[in-house]
C-alpha positions in Angstrom: 20.5 -13.0 -12.3 18.0 -15.8 -12.9 14.8 -15.9 -14.8 11.6 -15.6 -12.7 9.4 -18.7 -12.5 5.6 -18.1 -12.6 2.7 -20.4 -12.4 -0.7 -19.6 -13.9 -4.2 -20.6 -12.6 -7.4 -19.8 -14.5 -10.3 -18.8 -12.2 -13.9 -17.8 -12.5 -14.8 -14.1 -12.5 -14.9 -12.5 -9.0 -18.2 -12.3 -7.2 -19.9 -8.9 -7.0 -21.5 -7.5 -3.9 -23.3 -4.1 -4.1 -22.6 -1.7 -1.3 -21.9 2.0 -0.9 -19.4 4.2 0.9 -20.5 5.3 4.3 -21.6 9.0 4.1 -21.5 11.6 6.9 -25.2 11.3 7.3 -24.8 7.8 8.4 -21.7 8.4 10.5 -20.9 11.8 11.8 -17.2 10.9 12.0 -17.0 9.4 8.6 -16.7 12.6 6.5 -14.5 15.4 7.9 -12.2 18.0 6.7 -8.5 17.4 7.1 -6.2 20.2 8.4 -4.9 22.3 5.6 -1.2 22.7 5.0 0.2 25.8 6.5 1.3 28.6 4.2 5.0 28.8 3.6 6.2 32.2 4.8 9.3 31.8 2.6 7.4 31.3 -0.7 10.2 33.0 -2.8 13.0 30.9 -1.2 14.0 27.5 -2.6 13.0 24.9 -0.1 12.8 21.1 0.1 9.7 19.0 0.4 7.1 19.7 3.1 5.4 17.2 5.4 1.7 17.4 6.0 -0.1 15.4 8.7 -3.2 13.5 7.6 -5.4 12.2 10.4 -9.0 11.2 10.5 -10.3 13.4 13.3 -11.1 11.4 16.5 -9.2 8.4 15.4 -6.6 6.6 17.5 -4.5 5.7 14.5 -4.3 6.8 10.9 -2.1 5.3 8.1 -2.2 6.6 4.5 -1.4 3.6 2.2 -1.7 5.0 -1.3 -2.5 8.0 -3.4 -3.1 8.5 -7.1 -2.1 11.2 -9.7 -5.1 13.5 -8.9 -4.2 13.4 -5.2 -6.9 11.1 -3.9 -5.8 9.1 -0.8 -6.7 5.7 0.7 -5.8 4.0 4.0 -7.2 3.0 7.3 -8.0 4.4 10.7 -8.9 3.0 14.1 -11.7 4.4 16.2 -13.4 2.8 19.3 -11.4 -0.3 18.7 -12.6 -0.9 15.1 -10.4 -0.7 12.0 -12.1 1.1 9.0 -10.8 2.0 5.6 -11.0 5.5 4.3 -11.0 7.5 1.0 -10.0 11.2 1.0 -10.6 13.2 -2.2 -9.1 16.4 -3.3 -11.8 18.3 -1.3 -9.9 16.9 1.8 -13.1 15.2 3.1 -12.8 11.6 4.4 -15.3 8.9 3.5 -15.3 5.7 5.5 -14.9 2.4 3.6 -16.3 -0.8 5.2 -16.4 -3.9 3.0 -19.5 -6.1 3.3 -19.6 -8.4 6.3 -16.2 -7.1 7.5 -14.8 -6.8 11.0 -11.9 -4.8 9.6 -11.1 -3.1 6.2 -7.8 -2.1 4.8 -7.8 -0.3 1.4 -4.3 -0.6 0.0 -4.3 0.7 -3.5 -6.1 3.3 -5.7 -5.5 4.1 -9.4 -6.1 7.3 -11.3 -9.7 6.3 -12.2 -10.4 5.9 -8.5 -10.7 2.2 -8.4 -9.8 0.9 -5.0 -8.5 -2.5 -3.9 -7.5 -4.0 -0.5 -8.3 -6.6 2.0 -10.9 -7.2 4.8 -11.4 -9.7 7.6 -14.6 -11.6 7.1 -17.0 -11.8 10.1 -17.7 -15.4 11.1 -15.0 -17.1 9.1 -12.2 -14.7 10.1 -10.7 -15.2 6.5 -8.7 -12.5 4.9 -10.3 -11.7 1.5 -9.6 -9.3 -1.3 -12.0 -6.6 -2.5 -12.3 -4.3 -5.5 -14.4 -1.1 -5.1 -15.5 0.7 -8.3 -18.2 3.3 -8.3 -19.7 2.2 -4.9 -19.9 -1.5 -5.9 -17.7 -4.1 -4.2 -16.3 -7.2 -5.9 -15.0 -9.8 -3.4 -12.3 -12.3 -4.5 -9.8 -14.8 -3.2 -6.9 -16.6 -4.8 -8.4 -20.0 -5.8 -8.8 -22.4 -2.9 -7.1 -20.0 -0.4 -8.4 -18.4 2.8 -5.9 -15.6 3.0 -5.6 -13.1 0.1 -4.1 -9.6 0.4 -4.3 -7.3 -2.6 -1.8 -4.4 -2.3 -1.9 -2.5 -5.6 -4.0 -1.7 -8.7 -2.7 -0.1 -11.9 -4.3 1.8 -14.7 -5.3 -1.3 -16.6 -7.0 -2.7 -13.5 -4.4 -5.4 -12.8 -4.1 -6.1 -9.1 -0.9 -7.3 -7.3 -0.5 -8.7 -3.8 0.1 -11.9 -1.8 -1.6 -15.0 -0.6 -0.9 -17.9 1.8 -1.3 -21.5 0.8 -2.6 -24.4 2.9 0.8 -24.8 4.5 1.0 -21.1 5.4 3.7 -20.4 2.8 3.3 -16.9 1.3 3.4 -16.3 -2.4 3.1 -13.1 -4.5 0.4 -12.8 -7.2 -0.8 -10.7 -10.1 -4.5 -10.8 -11.1 -4.7 -9.8 -14.8 -7.6 -10.3 -17.1 -9.4 -12.4 -14.5 -6.4 -14.8 -14.3 -4.2 -15.2 -11.2 -0.5 -15.4 -11.8 1.7 -16.8 -8.9 5.0 -15.1 -8.5 7.7 -16.8 -6.4 11.2 -15.4 -6.3 13.4 -18.6 -6.5 15.1 -19.4 -3.2 13.0 -17.0 -1.1 11.2 -18.0 2.1 8.3 -15.8 1.0 7.3 -13.3 -1.7 5.1 -10.2 -1.6 4.3 -8.2 -4.8 3.6 -4.6 -3.9 3.6 -3.1 -7.4 2.8 -4.3 -10.9 2.9 -1.5 -13.6 1.2 -1.5 -17.0 4.7 -2.0 -18.4 5.1 -5.3 -16.5 7.5 -4.1 -13.8 6.9 -6.0 -10.5 8.3 -4.6 -7.2 8.0 -6.1 -3.7 9.9 -7.9 -0.9 11.1 -11.3 0.0 12.2 -13.1 3.2 15.7 -14.4 2.9 15.8 -18.1 2.2 18.7 -18.7 4.6 17.9 -16.2 7.3 14.1 -15.5 7.1 14.4 -12.6 9.7 16.1 -10.6 7.0 13.9 -9.0 4.4 15.1 -7.8 1.0 13.3 -5.9 -1.8 13.2 -6.9 -5.4 12.3 -5.8 -8.9 11.3 -8.1 -11.7 11.5 -6.9 -15.3 11.4 -9.0 -18.5 11.5 -12.2 -16.4 14.6 -11.2 -14.6 14.8 -10.2 -10.9 17.1 -8.0 -9.0 17.5 -7.9 -5.2 18.3 -4.7 -3.3 18.8 -3.5 0.2 19.2 -0.2 2.0 22.9 -0.4 3.1 23.1 -1.6 6.7 19.4 -2.5 6.9 18.0 -5.8 8.2 14.6 -5.2 6.6 14.0 -3.4 3.3 10.4 -3.1 2.2 9.7 -1.6 -1.3 6.2 -0.2 -1.3 5.6 2.0 -4.4 7.1 3.4 -7.6 6.8 7.1 -8.0 8.3 10.1 -10.0 11.2 9.2 -12.4 10.7 5.5 -11.5 12.0 6.1 -8.0 11.2 3.3 -5.5 10.0 4.1 -2.1 9.4 2.1 1.0 10.5 1.3 4.6 13.7 0.0 6.1 15.0 -0.9 9.6 18.5 -0.5 10.8 20.1 -0.2 14.3 18.9 3.5 14.4 15.2 2.6 13.9 12.5 2.5 11.3 12.7 5.0 8.4 11.4 5.6 5.0 13.6 5.4 1.9 13.7 6.6 -1.7 15.8 4.7 -4.2 16.6 6.4 -7.5 17.1 4.6 -10.8 20.8 4.7 -10.3 20.5 2.8 -7.0 21.2 5.8 -4.7 19.2 5.9 -1.5 17.7 8.8 0.4 16.6 8.4 4.0 13.2 10.0 4.8 12.1 10.8 8.3 9.0 12.8 9.4 10.5 15.7 11.5 10.5 14.8 15.2 9.0 11.3 14.7 10.3 8.2 16.4 9.6 6.1 13.3 8.6 6.8 9.7 7.0 4.5 7.0 6.5 5.2 3.3 3.7 3.3 1.6 2.6 5.3 -1.5 3.9 7.5 -4.3 2.6 9.3 -7.4 4.3 10.6 -10.5 4.1 14.2 -9.1 6.6 13.1 -6.4 4.2 13.2 -3.5 4.7 10.4 -1.0 2.3 9.0 1.6 2.8 7.0 4.8 2.7 7.2 8.5 4.8 8.3 11.5 4.8 7.7 15.1 5.1 10.6 17.7 4.3 10.3 21.4 3.3 6.6 20.8 0.5 7.6 18.4 0.6 6.7 14.6 -0.4 9.5 12.2 -0.8 9.6 8.5 1.2 12.1 6.3 2.1 13.3 2.9 5.5 14.5 1.7 4.9 17.0 -1.0 7.5 18.5 -3.4 7.7 22.2 -3.6 
């Protein structure tokens, strides 16, 4: 194992733009009630996790990207050709999230306080920019000097992790901590994407292979040391979240298709497929063991939760 190399760039505080979540009064489709989970008729029988579909009613596509400990969800949906973000609280009502001056909004992460981070496509410039949404107020930010910034995760301290592209198009990982951007590049990789940065300093993400860039590996970085791992037989392994007991979840591709995975702390893998789906992707996890993601059935992408019993 080799020691991680990081570079540090001090930047000014991010700009603040005031906006509010779109309420149902403004958009009838913005707040709706999601279908409730069906009652289990075998309540006294030991059973495994259950899968619950989560779709924004009337949408052509729904993807649940993250969830927090209280059970709030964030993700995005497509309706009438436009991509909107959403928040769904424990009351199972959806609230649309549209960043200021955005043509598309993608909320990627939510912490237990309800702070939300993600990216949006800016109208006019077509730049990909980051946002932080706290209490109805948006803060817009970019990695210094770059026009493509994608935040993926926010922890309980408010640290944000993600990726950015430099002027040559090369992709780097980053952590934004105490208003300072930290570049994270796994040595020898063709690209780096940081998907998780915990309050304990554990970083999790994925890299493109430096020799064969079509192959994607996942990694962890702890105490400056990185470890690469792959789902056996996979050509693409994308770590996306850390959940219960420190399990890592994500997406992998092998000759049989696209699946979700769970990797425990001993390095054992569990394949996760939504029942009857042609593909399954896991994007989020919380410490209760609930997972979030999306699946495809009949060529339509739906959001879902996998809930432990």
